[in-house]
C-alpha positions in Angstrom: 29.5 8.6 23.8 30.2 8.4 20.1 28.9 10.8 17.4 26.4 9.7 14.9 24.5 11.1 11.9 22.1 9.8 9.3 23.2 8.9 5.8 22.9 12.0 3.7 19.9 11.9 1.3 20.9 13.0 -2.2 19.2 12.6 -5.5 16.0 10.7 -6.4 17.2 7.3 -5.2 18.1 6.3 -1.6 21.4 4.4 -1.3 23.0 2.9 1.8 26.5 1.6 2.4 25.3 -1.1 4.8 22.6 -2.3 2.4 23.6 -1.8 -1.2 20.8 -4.1 -2.2 18.2 -1.6 -1.1 17.8 1.4 -3.4 14.2 2.7 -3.5 13.0 6.1 -4.7 13.5 8.9 -2.2 10.5 10.4 -0.3 9.9 14.1 -0.6 7.9 15.9 2.1 6.4 19.2 1.1 3.9 19.9 4.0 4.8 18.9 7.6 2.7 20.4 10.3 2.2 19.3 14.0 -0.8 17.3 15.1 -0.4 14.3 12.7 -1.7 10.9 13.5 0.8 8.4 14.9 2.0 5.4 12.8 4.1 4.8 9.9 3.3 5.2 6.2 3.0 2.2 3.9 3.2 2.4 0.1 4.5 0.5 -2.9 6.8 1.7 -5.6 5.9 0.0 -8.9 7.1 2.5 -11.4 9.7 5.2 -11.8 13.3 5.5 -10.5 15.0 3.1 -8.1 14.2 -0.4 -7.1 10.5 -1.5 -7.1 8.8 -3.0 -4.1 6.8 -2.4 -0.9 8.1 0.2 1.5 7.5 1.7 4.9 8.7 5.1 6.1 7.9 7.6 8.8 6.3 11.0 8.6 9.6 12.7 7.9 10.1 10.5 4.8 12.8 8.4 6.6 12.9 4.8 5.3 12.0 2.1 7.8 11.7 -1.0 5.6 12.0 -1.9 1.9 11.9 -5.2 0.1 13.3 -5.3 -3.4 10.9 -7.0 -5.8 12.7 -5.8 -8.9 15.7 -3.6 -9.6 15.2 -4.0 -13.4 12.8 -1.4 -14.9 12.0 -3.8 -17.8 11.0 -6.6 -15.4 7.2 -7.2 -15.1 7.5 -8.2 -11.4 5.9 -5.6 -9.1 4.4 -5.1 -5.6 1.1 -3.4 -5.0 -1.2 -2.6 -2.1 1.0 -2.9 1.0 -1.0 -2.6 4.2 -1.1 -3.7 7.8 -3.8 -6.2 8.6 -4.7 -8.7 11.4 -4.2 -12.4 11.1 -4.9 -14.8 14.0 -4.7 -12.0 16.5 -1.4 -10.6 15.2 -0.6 -7.6 13.1 0.9 -8.6 9.7 2.0 -7.0 6.5 0.2 -8.0 3.2 0.8 -7.1 -0.4 0.3 -8.3 -4.0 3.4 -9.9 -5.6 3.3 -10.5 -9.3 3.0 -8.8 -12.7 0.6 -6.4 -14.5 -1.3 -7.7 -17.5 -3.8 -5.4 -19.3 -4.6 -3.2 -16.2 -4.9 -6.1 -13.8 -2.5 -8.4 -11.9 -1.4 -12.0 -12.2 0.4 -13.3 -9.1 -0.3 -14.0 -5.4 -0.8 -12.2 -2.2 1.8 -12.3 0.6 1.3 -12.4 4.3 4.3 -11.5 6.4 4.7 -11.4 10.2 6.5 -8.8 12.4 9.8 -10.5 11.9 9.4 -10.2 8.1 9.0 -13.9 7.6 6.4 -15.1 5.1 3.5 -16.8 6.8 1.6 -17.6 3.6 1.0 -16.8 -0.1 -2.6 -16.8 -1.2 -3.8 -17.5 -4.7 -7.3 -17.3 -6.3 -9.0 -20.6 -7.0 -11.1 -22.3 -9.7 -8.7 -21.4 -12.5 -8.6 -17.7 -11.7 -5.3 -15.8 -11.4 -4.9 -13.7 -8.3 -5.2 -10.0 -9.1 -3.5 -6.9 -7.6 -6.6 -4.8 -6.8 -7.7 -6.1 -3.4 -6.7 -8.4 -0.6 -8.5 -8.4 2.7 -8.0 -10.8 5.5 -11.0 -11.8 7.7 -11.4 -13.0 11.3 -12.8 -16.3 9.9 -9.4 -17.3 8.5 -10.2 -16.3 4.9 -9.0 -13.8 2.4 -11.1 -11.7 0.0 -9.4 -11.4 -3.4 -10.2 -10.1 -6.9 -9.5 -11.8 -10.2 -10.2 -11.1 -13.9 -11.0 -14.2 -15.8 -11.7 -14.1 -19.6 -15.3 -14.8 -20.8 -17.3 -14.5 -24.0 -20.7 -13.0 -24.4 -23.1 -10.9 -26.5 -21.8 -7.4 -26.4 -24.3 -5.8 -28.9 -25.7 -3.7 -26.1 -22.4 -1.8 -25.8 -21.7 -1.6 -29.5 -19.9 -4.9 -29.9 -20.6 -8.1 -31.8 -22.9 -11.0 -30.8 -20.0 -12.9 -29.4 -16.8 -11.2 -28.1 -14.3 -11.6 -25.3 -14.7 -9.6 -22.1 -13.1 -9.4 -18.7 -15.2 -10.6 -15.9 -15.0 -8.9 -12.4 -14.8 -11.7 -9.9 -14.6 -11.6 -6.1 -13.5 -14.8 -4.2 -13.3 -15.6 -0.6 -10.4 -18.1 0.0 -9.7 -20.3 3.0 -6.1 -19.3 3.6 -5.1 -22.6 5.1 -6.6 -24.9 2.5 -6.8 -22.7 -0.6 -10.5 -23.7 -1.0 -12.9 -21.1 -2.6 -15.5 -20.4 0.0 -17.4 -17.8 -2.0 -17.4 -16.6 -5.5 -19.2 -13.5 -6.9 -19.2 -12.8 -10.7 -20.1 -9.4 -12.0 -21.6 -10.8 -15.2 -24.3 -12.7 -13.2 -25.4 -9.5 -11.5 -24.4 -6.4 -13.5 -25.4 -5.9 -17.1 -22.9 -4.8 -19.7 -25.1 -1.7 -20.3 -24.2 -0.3 -16.9 -20.6 0.3 -18.0 -19.2 3.7 -18.9 -16.3 2.1 -20.8 -16.5 2.1 -24.6 -16.2 -1.1 -26.5 -14.4 0.7 -29.3 -11.5 1.4 -27.0 -10.9 -2.3 -26.5 -10.2 -3.4 -30.1 -7.0 -5.2 -29.2 -7.9 -6.4 -25.7 -11.0 -8.1 -24.1 -13.7 -5.6 -23.1 -13.3 -4.6 -19.4 -16.8 -3.5 -18.7 -16.7 -3.7 -14.8 -13.1 -3.5 -13.5 -13.5 -4.6 -9.9 -11.0 -2.7 -7.8 -11.8 -2.9 -4.2 -13.6 -5.1 -1.6 -14.6 -4.0 1.9 -16.4 -5.8 4.6 -19.4 -3.7 5.7 -20.4 -3.3 9.4 -23.2 -5.9 8.9 -20.6 -8.4 7.5 -21.8 -8.1 3.9 -19.4 -7.0 1.1 -18.9 -3.6 -0.6 -17.5 -4.1 -4.1 -16.3 -1.2 -6.3 -16.7 -1.4 -10.1 -14.5 1.3 -11.6 -15.9 1.2 -15.1 -19.5 1.3 -13.9 -18.9 4.3 -11.6 -20.7 2.4 -8.8 -20.3 0.5 -5.6 -22.3 -2.6 -4.9 -23.4 -4.0 -1.5 -23.3 -7.8 -1.9 -25.2 -10.2 0.3 -22.3 -12.4 1.5 -23.9 -15.8 1.5 -26.0 -15.6 -1.7 -24.1 -13.0 -3.8 -27.3 -11.0 -4.4 -26.8 -7.3 -5.0 -28.5 -5.5 -2.1 -28.0 -2.0 -3.6 -26.1 0.1 -6.1 -24.5 3.3 -5.1 -23.7 5.5 -8.1 -23.6 4.6 -11.7 -26.4 4.3 -14.3 -28.8 2.3 -12.0 -28.1 3.8 -8.6 -30.5 2.9 -5.8 -29.5 6.1 -4.1 -30.1 9.8 -4.6 -26.7 11.5 -4.5 -26.6 15.0 -3.2 -24.4 17.9 -4.5 -20.8 16.9 -4.7 -21.4 13.2 -3.8 -21.2 11.8 -7.3 -18.0 10.1 -8.4 -16.5 8.5 -11.5 -13.7 5.9 -12.2 -13.5 5.5 -8.4 -11.2 3.4 -6.2 -11.2 2.1 -2.6 -14.9 2.3 -1.5 -15.0 1.5 2.2 -17.4 1.7 5.0 -15.8 3.4 8.0 -16.2 2.5 11.6 -18.8 5.3 12.1 -20.9 4.2 9.2 -19.7 6.8 6.7 -18.3 5.7 3.4 -14.9 6.8 2.0 -14.3 6.9 -1.8 -11.3 8.0 -3.9 -13.0 9.8 -6.7 -10.5 9.7 -9.6 -12.8 11.8 -11.7 -10.2 12.0 -14.4 -11.0 9.1 -16.7 -10.9 9.1 -20.5 -14.4 10.4 -21.1 -15.2 12.6 -18.0 -12.4 14.8 -16.9 -12.9 16.8 -13.7 -10.6 19.5 -12.6 -9.0 17.2 -10.0 -9.3 14.0 -8.2 -10.9 14.0 -4.7 -11.1 12.1 -1.5 -14.7 11.8 -0.4 -16.4 11.1 2.9 -20.1 10.3 2.3 -23.1 9.9 4.6 -25.0 6.9 3.2 -28.6 6.5 4.5 -29.6 3.0 3.5 -33.2 3.5 4.7 -34.0 6.7 2.8 -31.6 5.8 0.0 -29.9 9.2 0.2 -26.3 10.1 0.0 -24.8 13.4 1.1 -21.3 14.8 0.9 -19.7 15.1 4.4 -16.2 16.0 3.4 -14.3 16.7 0.2 -10.5 16.7 0.4 -8.4 18.1 -2.4 -4.7 18.0 -2.9 -3.2 20.7 -0.6 -0.8 22.3 -3.1 -2.0 21.8 -6.7 -4.9 20.2 -8.5 -4.1 16.6 -9.2 -5.7 14.3 -11.7 -5.1 10.7 -10.8 -6.4 8.7 -13.7 -6.1 5.5 -11.8 -5.4 3.9 -8.4 -5.8 5.8 -5.1 -7.1 5.3 -1.5 -8.8 7.0 1.4 -8.3 6.0 5.0 -10.1 7.2 8.1 -7.7 7.7 11.0 -8.2 8.5 14.7 -9.6 11.9 15.8 -11.4 12.3 12.5 -8.2 12.6 10.4 -8.1 11.3 6.9 -5.1 9.9 5.0 -5.2 10.0 1.2 -3.1 8.1 -1.3 -3.1 9.9 -4.7 -2.9 6.9 -6.8 -0.4 6.5 -9.6 0.9 10.0 -8.9 2.7 8.4 -5.9 1.6 11.1 -3.4 0.1 11.0 0.0 -1.6 13.5 2.3 -3.0 13.7 5.9 -5.8 16.0 6.8 -7.1 17.1 10.3 -10.7 16.7 11.3 -11.2 20.3 10.1 -9.7 19.5 6.7 -6.3 21.2 7.3 -3.4 19.5 5.5 -1.0 18.3 8.1 1.3 16.2 5.8 1.9 16.0 2.1 4.6 14.2 0.2 5.4 11.9 -2.7 8.0 9.5 -4.1 10.7 11.2 -6.1 10.7 11.2 -9.8 8.2 12.4 -12.4 7.3 8.9 -13.4 7.0 7.5 -9.9 3.9 5.3 -9.4 2.2 3.8 -6.4 -1.2 2.1 -5.8 -2.4 3.0 -2.3 -1.0 4.7 0.8 -1.9 4.0 4.4 -0.8 5.3 7.8 -0.8 2.5 10.4 0.8 1.4 13.6 3.5 -1.1 13.0 6.2 -2.7 15.1 8.8 -4.8 13.4 11.7 -6.9 14.7 13.5 -8.5 11.8 14.8 -12.1 12.1 17.9 -11.0 10.1 20.6 -9.3 12.2 21.5 -5.6 11.7 23.8 -4.8 8.8 27.3 -3.3 9.5 30.0 -2.0 7.2 33.3 -0.7 8.6 35.5 1.7 6.7 38.9 2.3 8.4 40.7 5.5 8.0 43.6 7.4 9.6 42.7 7.8 13.3 39.8 5.4 13.5 36.9 4.0 11.5 33.5 5.0 10.2 30.6 2.5 10.8 27.5 2.3 8.6 24.7 0.5 10.5 21.1 -0.3 9.6 18.4 -2.9 10.5 15.9 -3.1 7.7 12.4 -3.0 9.2 13.5 -2.7 12.9 11.3 -0.1 14.6 12.3 -0.3 18.3 16.0 0.9 18.1 16.9 3.9 20.1 20.7 3.6 20.2 23.6 1.5 18.8 26.1 0.0 21.1 29.5 -0.4 19.5 31.6 -3.4 20.5 35.2 -3.9 19.6 38.3 -6.0 20.5 41.4 -7.8 19.4 39.5 -11.1 18.8 35.9 -11.8 17.8 35.3 -13.6 21.1 36.8 -10.8 23.1 34.7 -7.8 22.4 34.2 -4.9 24.9 32.0 -1.8 24.8 33.7 1.0 22.8 30.8 3.4 23.1 27.2 4.1 22.0 25.5 6.4 19.6 21.9 7.5 19.0 20.1 5.9 16.1 19.9 8.4 13.2 17.7 7.5 10.2 17.5 4.3 8.3 21.3 4.1 8.2 23.3 5.5 11.1 26.9 6.7 10.5 29.1 6.4 13.5 32.6 7.7 13.9 34.8 5.5 16.1 38.3 6.9 17.1 41.3 4.5 17.2 41.9 1.2 15.6 39.7 -1.8 16.6 40.5 -5.1 14.9 37.0 -6.6 15.3 33.7 -4.7 15.5 30.1 -5.5 16.1 27.1 -3.4 17.0 24.1 -4.1 19.2 20.6 -2.5 18.8 19.3 -1.1 22.1 15.7 -0.1 22.8 14.6 2.9 24.8 15.2 1.1 28.1 18.7 0.2 27.0 18.0 -3.5 26.5 19.8 -5.3 23.7 17.3 -6.5 21.1 19.6 -7.6 18.2 23.3 -7.8 17.3 25.2 -7.7 14.1 27.8 -10.2 12.9 31.4 -9.4 13.8 33.3 -7.5 11.1 37.1 -7.8 10.9 39.0 -4.7 10.0 
């Protein structure tokens, strides 16, 4: 039996001897109580210290997987909206890969399998550029995406001229296999400029973003729920015709909202499996500043057109004002998982509202879009990484397998020739990178990843001392 330990976490950036190409921001955990939901935590890092990219870690903050999109802070390339979805009966990872232009994205959405191989990249159609705000796969083999095409119109109703540029809020349903646009919904065909809470005067140098579509959800009746951040409203869209079935919130709400149920500058409006609606209420926009942002669970009665507040979840340690981004996810047993938007924080609450977990990415300028907690099992197609550092009396091994989730132990193999390796010993996996001390000199070394049953599931290349 060999001794092992995890690589010591120091500073705001994680660094690993076996994977010097991976250097994301560190994860700080401030609240850690028993009774949390299972699953790993998925976020993106798109601002702040360290490399930028999608990342997965466990409830202790220990890194599981990271993909470097950019290690240059001046680069516009970023990743947003990492999540686990289903595609053709298999669980996959998806995220937006591209750049940010005037508060929206220009790029494409990535679908990756459990071996971390890309299955597809999805782009918007009909001349639209794929946006970062939403990407949702459907059982029909399609993907729902957002895009922000430029248009011109009469903006006198909002204090603008008779003809001026504005940003349209567009939802498209794309056939992933063919790239064909199956459905397109345009905000300017259904939502008047006068419904906005944005001010035309604040857009003197950029097109007027009156709607700002920022989430798409599939309702239980298979219609769509679309969030317009700048109209403070969610819209139920008839999926085949594009007709607005109702407005929830905003200047022309079809619902009466009870005490505490109103929201502003919201993100991530979703209908949960039990029929309730979750909303991340930023509430901290330029013209209406609440004391703090909130995660809301709303009871929406579509017959009586009444909305009541079921649950309000606030940050467990200090009032946070997330001016943008954010997410709310219903978990099992009534738990709720919250991503605190560009503040790069995340929290889990019990069914009684008790904070069970709270943490954030390190660095005052860290930024993330959404945060989710989901079951995920990964077996990378790349072999485990191994670095061997000899020293007097033996060697120190640095071992990692970026994205591997089923490793319980590392089997160390050594010998005089690469083709003549024997078992030297084994050590328990410890963290993203396991440090193993091996006594004595071994000319050639490799490691094998073992699962909980002791079966070999992957092997590194042989390293020559």
